[in-house]
VMD Tcl script that draws the C-alpha trace (Angstrom):
set ca {
  {19.57 34.19 -58.90}
  {21.75 36.92 -57.45}
  {23.48 39.20 -59.94}
  {26.50 41.27 -58.96}
  {28.37 44.11 -60.61}
  {32.08 43.93 -59.79}
  {34.56 46.74 -60.38}
  {38.13 47.20 -59.22}
  {40.66 50.00 -59.28}
  {43.85 51.11 -57.56}
  {43.31 53.84 -54.98}
  {45.65 56.00 -52.94}
  {44.81 56.98 -49.37}
  {46.41 60.03 -47.81}
  {47.62 60.26 -44.26}
  {45.12 62.13 -42.02}
  {46.01 65.75 -41.40}
  {45.28 65.44 -37.68}
  {46.79 62.91 -35.32}
  {49.48 61.96 -37.80}
  {52.55 60.08 -36.76}
  {55.94 60.72 -38.25}
  {56.47 57.03 -39.05}
  {53.34 56.76 -41.23}
  {53.80 57.17 -44.98}
  {52.17 60.20 -46.61}
  {50.16 57.92 -48.90}
  {49.15 54.28 -49.05}
  {48.35 52.49 -52.30}
  {45.59 49.86 -52.14}
  {43.18 48.09 -54.46}
  {39.46 48.80 -54.23}
  {37.05 46.02 -55.16}
  {33.51 47.38 -55.46}
  {30.71 44.78 -55.35}
  {27.11 45.81 -55.90}
  {24.07 43.53 -56.00}
  {22.12 44.48 -59.15}
  {19.25 42.01 -58.67}
  {16.66 42.79 -56.02}
  {16.98 40.43 -53.01}
  {13.86 38.71 -51.66}
  {14.52 40.29 -48.26}
  {16.47 43.31 -47.16}
  {18.54 45.78 -49.10}
  {20.92 44.88 -51.93}
  {24.53 44.54 -50.81}
  {27.18 47.06 -51.70}
  {30.68 46.22 -50.52}
  {33.72 48.40 -50.95}
  {36.66 46.19 -50.13}
  {40.16 47.60 -49.68}
  {43.03 45.17 -50.06}
  {46.79 45.06 -50.44}
  {46.45 42.08 -52.80}
  {46.93 42.80 -56.50}
  {43.74 42.82 -58.58}
  {44.14 42.98 -62.35}
  {41.33 40.71 -63.53}
  {37.79 39.66 -62.72}
  {39.09 36.30 -61.42}
  {41.41 38.10 -58.99}
  {38.55 40.36 -57.88}
  {36.41 37.26 -57.26}
  {39.21 35.77 -55.16}
  {39.24 38.92 -52.99}
  {35.45 38.76 -52.64}
  {35.68 35.12 -51.57}
  {38.36 35.97 -48.99}
  {36.18 38.69 -47.48}
  {33.12 36.40 -47.50}
  {35.12 33.81 -45.54}
  {36.31 36.50 -43.15}
  {32.71 37.63 -42.62}
  {31.74 34.05 -41.70}
  {34.53 33.99 -39.12}
  {33.34 37.31 -37.67}
  {29.75 36.03 -37.48}
  {30.94 32.81 -35.80}
  {32.83 34.71 -33.10}
  {29.96 37.19 -32.63}
  {27.70 34.21 -32.01}
  {30.14 32.73 -29.50}
  {30.27 36.02 -27.61}
  {26.55 36.80 -27.61}
  {24.66 33.50 -27.65}
  {25.29 32.47 -24.06}
  {28.58 30.66 -24.63}
  {30.60 33.27 -22.64}
  {33.60 32.15 -24.68}
  {35.81 34.97 -23.43}
  {35.31 33.78 -19.86}
  {36.03 30.09 -20.60}
  {39.30 28.89 -19.10}
  {40.19 25.97 -21.30}
  {43.94 25.57 -21.81}
  {43.83 22.41 -23.93}
  {43.38 23.34 -27.64}
  {41.45 20.14 -28.58}
  {39.11 20.70 -25.61}
  {38.54 24.30 -26.72}
  {37.78 23.11 -30.26}
  {35.25 20.63 -28.93}
  {33.74 23.33 -26.75}
  {33.18 25.83 -29.56}
  {33.08 23.92 -32.84}
  {31.80 20.39 -32.37}
  {28.80 19.62 -34.53}
  {25.76 18.36 -32.61}
  {25.80 15.09 -34.56}
  {29.30 14.24 -33.34}
  {29.42 12.10 -30.19}
  {31.25 13.52 -27.20}
  {34.55 11.93 -26.31}
}
mol new
graphics top color blue
foreach p $ca { graphics top sphere $p radius 0.5 }
foreach p [lrange $ca 0 end-1] q [lrange $ca 1 end] { graphics top cylinder $p $q radius 0.2 }
display resetview
């Protein structure tokens, strides 16, 4: 069973001293959700995520919601990385019909072709 330590806190980021733009605010308030795997994984290194968000986080349940959102986002990133690197050449596909594109990239193998 995986065990995680979850902490959260407001943080304030300052505008960089170099390359600054006049329209950028001097500071930006965010929430930090810090997630650390305290159990030793069977393979690899334990995870340690530092997630910055504009969503409010005032409880463990809200921190868990942020973690779930980032986990879902990571799945999306992995999906698109696979499409770009596993021989699909998705960026070169010229499919203008959205349902056809969905079938091209997301149809499960058990589904019959139409």
